[in-house]
ZAMARGU-4260 file (C-alpha; in steps of 0.2 Angstrom, whole numbers, plus 5000, padded with zeros to 4 digits):
<rodrens>
0) 6535/5176/5900 | 6522/5181/5887 | 6522/5174/5869 | 6511/5177/5854 | 6507/5163/5842
5) 6499/5167/5825 | 6489/5153/5818 | 6479/5139/5826 | 6483/5124/5815 | 6494/5110/5820
10) 6510/5120/5823 | 6502/5134/5832 | 6492/5123/5844 | 6507/5111/5848 | 6517/5127/5851
15) 6504/5134/5862 | 6503/5118/5873 | 6521/5117/5875 | 6522/5135/5881 | 6506/5134/5892
20) 6512/5119/5902 | 6528/5128/5906 | 6518/5142/5913 | 6520/5155/5899 | 6506/5167/5895
25) 6501/5163/5877 | 6490/5173/5866 | 6484/5163/5851 | 6479/5174/5836 | 6467/5164/5825
30) 6456/5171/5811 | 6443/5158/5812 | 6428/5159/5814 | 6429/5177/5808 | 6437/5172/5792
35) 6441/5155/5784 | 6453/5150/5771 | 6446/5140/5756 | 6451/5124/5764 | 6444/5126/5781
40) 6426/5123/5787 | 6426/5121/5806 | 6426/5134/5819 | 6438/5125/5831 | 6457/5124/5831
45) 6469/5112/5823 | 6457/5107/5809 | 6461/5092/5798 | 6459/5099/5781 | 6464/5085/5770
50) 6465/5066/5774 | 6461/5061/5791 | 6476/5049/5791 | 6492/5055/5799 | 6501/5040/5790
55) 6508/5025/5797 | 6511/5022/5816 | 6523/5008/5813 | 6539/5012/5822 | 6549/5006/5807
60) 6542/5018/5795 | 6548/5036/5794 | 6531/5043/5799 | 6530/5031/5813 | 6547/5035/5820
65) 6543/5054/5820 | 6527/5050/5830 | 6537/5040/5842 | 6550/5054/5844 | 6535/5067/5847
70) 6528/5055/5860 | 6545/5056/5870 | 6543/5075/5870 | 6525/5075/5876 | 6516/5081/5860
75) 6498/5086/5863 | 6494/5083/5844 | 6499/5065/5845 | 6491/5062/5862 | 6474/5068/5856
80) 6476/5059/5839 | 6478/5043/5849 | 6462/5047/5860 | 6452/5051/5844 | 6458/5038/5832
85) 6448/5027/5821 | 6452/5010/5813 | 6464/5012/5799 | 6476/4997/5800 | 6494/5003/5804
90) 6489/5021/5801 | 6485/5034/5814 | 6469/5041/5808 | 6457/5052/5818 | 6439/5057/5819
95) 6442/5074/5812 | 6428/5083/5822 | 6432/5076/5838 | 6451/5078/5836 | 6449/5097/5833
100) 6436/5099/5847 | 6447/5090/5860 | 6463/5100/5855 | 6453/5116/5857 | 6446/5110/5874
105) 6463/5105/5880 | 6470/5122/5877 | 6456/5131/5884 | 6459/5122/5901 | 6474/5133/5904
110) 6470/5150/5913 | 6486/5157/5905 | 6479/5154/5887 | 6470/5168/5878 | 6463/5166/5860
115) 6460/5181/5850 | 6449/5180/5834 | 6458/5192/5822 | 6466/5193/5805 | 6484/5195/5809
120) 6492/5208/5798 | 6509/5211/5806 | 6523/5202/5815 | 6526/5215/5828 | 6535/5208/5844
125) 6531/5223/5855 | 6524/5217/5872 | 6529/5199/5869 | 6545/5190/5874 | 6544/5182/5857
130) 6531/5177/5844 | 6529/5161/5833 | 6522/5163/5816 | 6512/5147/5811 | 6500/5153/5798
135) 6501/5138/5786 | 6502/5136/5767 | 6486/5146/5765 | 6493/5161/5774 | 6480/5175/5773
140) 6484/5189/5761 | 6483/5202/5775 | 6499/5196/5782 | 6509/5194/5766 | 6515/5213/5765
145) 6522/5211/5783 | 6531/5195/5778 | 6538/5203/5762 | 6546/5217/5772 | 6556/5204/5780
150) 6560/5191/5766 | 6557/5201/5750 | 6544/5195/5737 | 6556/5183/5729 | 6557/5172/5745
155) 6538/5168/5746 | 6531/5154/5735 | 6514/5152/5728 | 6504/5138/5719 | 6519/5126/5721
160) 6522/5111/5710 | 6535/5100/5717 | 6545/5086/5709 | 6547/5069/5718 | 6563/5064/5728
165) 6570/5047/5729 | 6583/5039/5740 | 6600/5037/5733 | 6603/5019/5738 | 6587/5014/5728
170) 6594/5020/5711 | 6599/5006/5699 | 6616/5013/5694 | 6619/4999/5682 | 6605/5008/5671
175) 6612/5026/5674 | 6628/5036/5671 | 6635/5051/5679 | 6638/5067/5669 | 6634/5085/5666
180) 6627/5092/5650 | 6641/5095/5637 | 6654/5089/5650 | 6653/5106/5658 | 6659/5106/5676
185) 6660/5090/5687 | 6648/5075/5684 | 6635/5081/5696 | 6620/5073/5689 | 6614/5055/5688
190) 6607/5052/5671 | 6594/5039/5668 | 6593/5035/5650 | 6578/5027/5640 | 6578/5019/5623
195) 6564/5024/5611 | 6553/5009/5615 | 6556/5013/5634 | 6552/5031/5632 | 6536/5028/5621
200) 6529/5016/5634 | 6533/5028/5648 | 6525/5042/5638 | 6509/5032/5635 | 6508/5028/5654
205) 6511/5046/5659 | 6498/5055/5649 | 6484/5042/5654 | 6489/5041/5673 | 6476/5047/5686
210) 6479/5065/5693 | 6473/5073/5709 | 6458/5084/5706 | 6463/5102/5711 | 6452/5114/5720
215) 6447/5130/5712 | 6460/5141/5722 | 6474/5129/5717 | 6472/5130/5698 | 6483/5145/5695
220) 6500/5138/5691 | 6515/5146/5683 | 6521/5140/5666 | 6539/5138/5674 | 6532/5124/5686
225) 6520/5115/5674 | 6517/5097/5679 | 6526/5085/5668 | 6510/5076/5663 | 6502/5092/5657
230) 6518/5097/5647 | 6518/5079/5640 | 6500/5081/5633 | 6506/5094/5621 | 6515/5081/5610
235) 6526/5066/5612 | 6542/5075/5609 | 6538/5090/5620 | 6546/5083/5636 | 6559/5075/5625
240) 6565/5092/5621 | 6562/5098/5638 | 6565/5090/5655 | 6570/5073/5646 | 6581/5081/5632
245) 6597/5070/5629 | 6606/5084/5620 | 6624/5086/5627 | 6624/5069/5635 | 6633/5054/5630
250) 6632/5037/5639 | 6650/5032/5640 | 6645/5014/5642 | 6638/5013/5624 | 6646/5029/5617
255) 6629/5035/5611 | 6617/5048/5615 | 6601/5041/5623 | 6584/5044/5615 | 6578/5052/5631
260) 6586/5055/5648 | 6579/5059/5666 | 6592/5069/5676 | 6593/5066/5695 | 6600/5081/5705
265) 6606/5080/5723 | 6594/5086/5736 | 6604/5087/5751 | 6622/5089/5757 | 6625/5071/5761
270) 6619/5065/5744 | 6607/5053/5751 | 6592/5060/5742 | 6590/5064/5723 | 6577/5076/5715
275) 6569/5071/5698 | 6573/5086/5688 | 6559/5094/5679 | 6546/5081/5686 | 6534/5093/5695
280) 6518/5083/5695 | 6500/5082/5700 | 6498/5063/5698 | 6491/5053/5712 | 6505/5045/5723
285) 6502/5027/5718 | 6503/5033/5699 | 6519/5042/5702 | 6526/5026/5709 | 6520/5015/5695
290) 6524/5027/5680 | 6541/5034/5686 | 6547/5017/5690 | 6545/5013/5672 | 6562/5022/5669
295) 6575/5008/5670 | 6586/5016/5683 | 6571/5019/5694 | 6563/5002/5694 | 6567/5000/5712
300) 6565/5018/5717 | 6560/5022/5735 | 6551/5039/5736 | 6556/5050/5750 | 6543/5062/5745
305) 6530/5062/5731 | 6527/5076/5720 | 6513/5088/5724 | 6505/5103/5717 | 6495/5114/5728
310) 6494/5132/5734 | 6508/5133/5746 | 6515/5149/5754 | 6532/5145/5762 | 6548/5155/5765
315) 6566/5151/5759 | 6570/5145/5777 | 6588/5141/5775 | 6592/5159/5771 | 6582/5165/5786
320) 6580/5152/5799 | 6592/5143/5811 | 6589/5125/5817 | 6578/5132/5831 | 6565/5139/5818
325) 6571/5156/5824 | 6573/5171/5812 | 6592/5175/5810 | 6589/5193/5808 | 6577/5195/5823
330) 6578/5182/5837 | 6561/5186/5844 | 6552/5179/5829 | 6550/5160/5825 | 6542/5152/5811
335) 6533/5135/5812 | 6522/5124/5801 | 6521/5123/5783 | 6526/5141/5780 | 6543/5136/5786
340) 6544/5122/5773 | 6540/5106/5782 | 6527/5096/5774 | 6513/5086/5783 | 6503/5086/5798
345) 6516/5078/5810 | 6530/5088/5803 | 6520/5104/5806 | 6517/5098/5824 | 6535/5094/5826
350) 6540/5112/5820 | 6528/5120/5832 | 6535/5109/5847 | 6553/5113/5843 | 6550/5132/5840
355) 6541/5133/5857 | 6554/5122/5867 | 6569/5132/5859 | 6561/5149/5862 | 6556/5145/5880
360) 6574/5139/5884 | 6583/5153/5875 | 6572/5167/5883 | 6574/5159/5900 | 6593/5160/5899
365) 6596/5141/5894 | 6605/5135/5879 | 6595/5128/5864 | 6594/5109/5863 | 6604/5101/5849
370) 6594/5088/5842 | 6605/5075/5833 | 6603/5073/5814 | 6601/5054/5816 | 6584/5058/5824
375) 6570/5062/5813 | 6567/5079/5822 | 6585/5084/5821 | 6586/5079/5802 | 6571/5090/5799
380) 6578/5104/5809 | 6594/5102/5798 | 6584/5102/5782 | 6575/5119/5785 | 6592/5127/5791
385) 6604/5121/5778 | 6606/5131/5762 | 6609/5118/5748 | 6603/5125/5731 | 6584/5127/5728
390) 6574/5125/5744 | 6558/5114/5744 | 6546/5107/5757 | 6551/5091/5765 | 6542/5078/5775
395) 6549/5064/5786 | 6559/5051/5777 | 6574/5040/5781 | 6584/5048/5767 | 6587/5064/5777
400) 6594/5054/5792 | 6613/5052/5794 | 6618/5037/5785 | 6621/5021/5795 | 6639/5017/5799
405) 6637/5000/5790 | 6625/4998/5775 | 6611/4985/5778 | 6605/4978/5761 | 6588/4972/5768
410) 6576/4986/5767 | 6566/4981/5783 | 6581/4978/5793 | 6589/4995/5788 | 6573/5005/5793
415) 6572/4996/5809 | 6590/5000/5813 | 6587/5018/5808 | 6573/5019/5820 | 6582/5010/5834
420) 6597/5022/5833 | 6585/5037/5832 | 6576/5033/5848 | 6591/5029/5858 | 6599/5045/5852
425) 6584/5056/5857 | 6583/5047/5873 | 6601/5051/5877 | 6598/5070/5871 | 6584/5071/5883
430) 6594/5063/5897 | 6609/5075/5894 | 6599/5090/5898 | 6589/5083/5912 | 6573/5082/5903
435) 6563/5093/5892
</rodrens>
């Protein structure tokens, strides 16, 4: 079997390893060191471009659970991360230079591995059983025309500003009401009202909060996805007549129209996650927690994903990919990494691992593995393949898992139960197919 992998980041390197150890001839096309994106510096593969922390390694956190699942599937990225880790409390952080060097060295050990330094400009499957496109959020412009022939220009996104997502069970419903504007249709939105004093306090905190400093290549944002804090600086009433407008909404508890209202919209089919409508932001994560929690209904909010604003090229995956990260229109093409709409180092690693395992099985005549959506891996696979309104990138979080049969009020106990259930489920899945 011969496979081409385009992109030598987390997804591409993990995919290559999974295929190489199964005896597949892998050609990895990587443009470094011939050309580097604005975010890259090293010549080696699997470069850590932002923080050197891969988040918590605590099994009872969503990121720790994902790592535990990846260990069960023999992830190269997680193994090398553990070998090159540096002290960081409960987090798994790495020496970025050694990590990249050791990943590159590990892949080069395989005689069936070929690395080609080239700028990919097509996704032609000729001469290969299948290919995996793992070109990341900074996909080079040379490949964009080839992608647009498959997806159309409207299905590629650039300079993305994303709103935060919170878990449904962390909303204080005593401070909210369900309604749609002007009573049109069903009451699909959860509305979070503020009094004038509450709004003015929130507004003051918003316009003075700390923001993430953007790189030069990330400063070209569209008017339609302007960060909420930038919009707010145009005047105290700007967002009150924009994302927080109360027009057409009556709080039935008081039979009055609130001074300002944040609307929450369902983010997934199960209704376990809600999006803060119109709250695209570039605030630092701790500031998002502090400022947005000033809204009464969000005072105890648990953030499944914080808002981000950065250059991000990704496809509208649910329209085009199945749960194997496989293109529906051409089964010889898989997408992995942040271009598929997963968000984060370990999530990118996971997508490359899944694309490789599923591709290998399908083109060897076996059935694809069905990863249950009570596992973090299965839930992420479901997210990228389930069409539910506007698609946006997602990282690991407990909110995307199938709800527990019995609600556990204590947050720590609830997370522990999610993790226990997920690992048992994945263990059973692996056992059912005789190992992966």
